C-alpha positions, 0 to 999 in steps of 0.5 A, spaced: 421 450 074 421 444 078 419 437 078 414 435 083 417 431 089 417 424 089 417 420 095 424 418 097 421 412 099 422 410 092 428 408 095 425 401 095 427 401 088 423 395 088 420 394 095 425 390 100 425 383 097 425 377 102 431 376 105 435 370 104 435 365 110 439 359 108 445 358 112 451 355 108 458 353 110 464 358 110 470 357 105 477 359 107 480 365 104 485 364 098 490 369 094 487 372 088 486 367 083 488 361 087 483 355 089 479 354 095 476 348 098 470 348 102 472 347 110 471 350 117 474 357 118 476 359 125 473 366 127 478 372 126 482 374 131 479 380 135 482 387 134 479 394 135 483 397 129 478 400 125 472 400 130 468 406 131 466 410 137 461 416 136 463 422 139 461 424 146 454 428 147 452 433 142 459 433 138 457 426 136 451 429 131 449 435 128 441 435 126 436 440 124 429 438 127 427 434 133 434 430 134 437 437 135 433 438 142 435 432 146 441 428 142 445 432 138 448 439 136 444 444 132 445 445 125 441 449 119 439 446 112 440 439 114 432 437 113 432 430 109 440 429 109 442 424 105 436 421 101 435 414 101 436 414 093 443 417 093 449 414 096 454 420 095 450 425 099 456 427 104 463 429 101 470 431 105 475 436 102 482 433 100 485 437 105 480 435 111 478 442 113 470 441 111 465 436 110 459 438 105 452 434 106 446 434 101 440 435 104 434 434 099 428 436 104 432 443 105 434 444 098 440 445 101 448 444 101 450 444 109 457 446 110 461 444 116 468 446 119 472 440 121 477 440 127 483 435 124 485 434 131 478 431 134 474 430 128 468 435 131 464 439 126 462 446 127 457 450 122 459 457 120 454 462 121 450 466 115 452 464 108 458 461 110 454 455 113 450 453 107 447 454 100 440 453 098 435 455 093 429 460 094 425 455 096 430 452 101 431 458 104 424 459 106 424 451 109 430 452 114 435 455 110 435 462 112 441 466 112 444 461 107 447 463 100 443 463 094 443 457 089 439 456 082 437 449 081 438 446 087 432 442 088 432 436 092 440 435 092 442 428 093 449 428 091 456 432 092 463 431 090 469 435 091 474 436 086 481 433 087 484 440 087 479 443 092 477 448 088 470 446 087 464 442 089 459 439 085 452 437 086 446 433 083 439 435 084 433 430 083 427 435 082 432 440 078 434 435 074 441 439 074 448 439 076 450 445 080 457 448 080 460 451 086 467 455 087 470 453 094 474 458 098 480 453 100 481 457 106 474 458 109 470 452 105 465 457 103 461 455 097 459 460 091 455 458 085 458 460 079 454 465 075 449 463 069 455 465 064 459 460 067 454 454 067 453 454 074 447 450 073 446 445 068 439 442 067 435 438 063 429 442 065 428 449 062 430 453 069 431 460 068 439 461 069 441 454 068 444 452 061 441 446 058 443 439 058 442 433 055 440 426 058 439 429 065 432 427 068 433 425 075 441 426 076 443 421 082 450 421 083 456 425 081 464 423 081 470 427 079 476 424 075 482 423 079 486 428 074 480 433 075 479 434 068 472 431 068 465 430 072 461 424 071 453 424 073 449 418 074 442 419 072 437 414 075 430 416 071 434 417 065 438 410 066 445 413 063 451 417 065 453 424 063 460 426 061 462 433 062 469 436 061 472 441 067 476 447 065 479 453 067 480 456 074 473 456 075 472 449 074 466 450 070 463 444 066 461 443 059 458 437 057 462 433 051 459 434 044 455 428 040 455 421 043 461 422 047 456 427 052 452 421 054 451 414 054 444 411 056 440 405 056 435 408 050 441 412 047 436 418 046 437 425 046 444 424 041 447 419 046 451 413 045 447 407 047 449 402 053 447 396 055 444 394 062 444 401 065 437 401 067 436 406 073 443 408 075 443 409 082 451 409 083 457 411 080 465 409 081 471 411 078 477 407 079 483 411 082 487 410 076 482 414 072 481 409 066 474 406 067 467 409 070 463 404 073 455 405 073 451 401 078 444 400 075 439 398 080 433 396 076 438 391 072 442 389 078 448 390 073 455 394 074 457 397 067 464 397 065 466 404 061 473 405 059 475 412 059 479 416 054 484 420 059 485 426 053 478 427 052 474 424 058 469 420 053 467 414 055 466 407 051 462 401 054 466 395 054 462 390 058 458 389 064 457 384 070 450 382 072 446 378 077 442 374 072 445 371 066 445 377 060 448 376 053 454 379 053 455 380 060 459 376 065 455 373 071 456 375 078 452 374 084 448 377 090 448 384 088 440 385 086 438 392 086 446 394 086 446 402 088 453 404 090 461 402 089 467 404 092 474 402 090 480 400 095 486 406 095 490 401 090 484 400 085 485 392 086 479 391 089 472 394 089 466 393 094 458 394 092 452 395 096 445 392 094 439 394 096 434 388 095 440 383 096 441 386 103 449 385 101 456 387 101 459 384 095 467 384 093 470 385 086 477 384 084 479 389 078 481 385 071 488 386 068 488 392 063 485 397 068 477 396 065 473 391 068 471 387 075 470 380 077 467 377 083 471 371 086 469 364 083 465 359 088 469 353 091 471 348 087 467 341 087 468 334 087 464 330 082 464 323 080 469 322 074 465 321 067 470 315 065 472 310 071 471 310 078 473 315 083 472 323 083 475 329 080 475 336 082 472 341 077 471 349 077 464 352 080 459 354 075 460 362 073 456 366 078 456 361 084 457 364 090 463 364 094 464 367 102 470 371 099 465 375 094 459 376 098 456 378 105 449 378 106 444 380 111 442 373 115 445 369 110 445 366 103 447 360 100 455 360 099 456 367 102 458 370 109 454 372 114 452 380 115 449 383 121 444 389 121 446 390 113 438 391 111 437 396 105 445 398 105 446 404 101 453 408 101 460 405 103 467 407 103 474 404 104 479 407 109 485 410 106 489 405 109 485 400 105 484 396 112 476 397 113 470 398 109 464 402 112 457 401 110 451 405 111 444 401 112 438 405 111 433 400 114 436 399 120 440 405 121 446 401 122 453 403 120 456 396 119 464 395 120 468 390 116 475 388 116 479 388 110 485 384 108 489 388 104 492 382 100 486 378 098 481 384 098 476 379 103 472 383 108 469 380 114 464 384 119 467 385 126 464 380 131 460 383 137 458 390 138 464 392 134 461 390 128 456 395 127 453 402 131 445 402 130 439 405 134 438 402 140 432 398 137 437 394 133 440 388 137 447 386 137 450 393 135 453 398 139 448 404 140 448 410 136 445 416 136 441 420 130 442 414 125 435 414 122 435 412 115 443 412 114 444 413 107 451 416 105 458 415 109 465 418 108 472 416 111 476 423 112 483 423 108 487 422 115 483 416 117 481 419 123 474 420 123 468 417 119 462 421 117 455 419 115 448 422 114 441 420 116 435 422 112 430 421 118 434 424 123 436 430 119 443 429 121 450 428 120 453 423 125 461 424 127 465 418 129 472 417 131 476 411 128 480 407 132 487 406 129 
């Protein structure tokens, strides 16, 4: 059985809030942990490094529907690619050979071969090119391989060894496990006996799972031992062990199997986990970070590398909450990605229309935003002024980029309702998919300080023609998920309304 369809435009976790309008002074970037004082900043030097160019003609996008007739090459099983609620709907294999896309409208995972020379994608014929549910096969997934529990898939992840692809499905309340042929990229679901589908609903052929209500995002630990799922409606994180040559999943027992806001179904009780929409794990594998959209909070979950169990150690919130650190400008936070060395993390937030910067805390668990600039105040005793640190939660232009502007933050263009994001392998670029504008926003990253700056002019974004100030892009309606290839040569994004995957060359 499957759950009634929920309009994907529940993406407006809350309807897109009013945008911040007040302009503010910029602050000079400083070394991490150092001081900064407010002053005018010279614009960054122009550079083309990290800029994007969409591949020409029909190589620049593959689509299922209207876009394929005029703008793009034709592909199967891409209807509703990269839904708005779900920021990890596209993944690339570690060897760079294949790209996988979750298409919620098609109840399918589309499979593409990737040219490592040009970055162009081609879809194999027949079952090698997609897997779909029975319903999905009738909706455009004809000829796809069959998958149980794949109802409105919204997230995919490839294991570090390249042997498995894992997908979450909103309407199936499920986590689906596929064996990946590392030569061809083809997917084959593990059989019921190996828990090829684990669901919170009584779906024939699926193993019962706890706290699975509306799985929204899936990640695999860097050591390949565990898979973690963020659940939107269940407001929590579910933990699985991954073992054997098949990569089969088993939910951890007892309270180690899940941590939720309510602590129901035998789960550990967490704090500020209201509607988890994003999930990130640091490169060292010591911590998992759930992004809770309704709480506007990011949780800190320490990971036991031997068991995979998670223990909450803290959180950072957009508004003051007892027991959490106070941050700024990540209202409706929905995704996060780490720099390759794990020193920095970046988050997108729907209602703040923002990209925020965090630095990893010493010890491997926890993150914090750059502090606001010091300020001058009259001395309490005697004449003159003294320098005092900004109050906790005071914005810094080193820590936030906001559409149109917000006091204390940097200026961002075409970054309305940002969803997915990724950092380049070399750590010099950050890319953001903005759902409302359909823009792909391009940011330069300083590897030393972690500070990001949107490229100036048209290099700073690619978007549909109606979005001014950006380079023109094709088939970008409802851009939601984005990934950079392991070799750093290409960027790929999904577009829900265009039912497309878009292909870009990255200038090095």
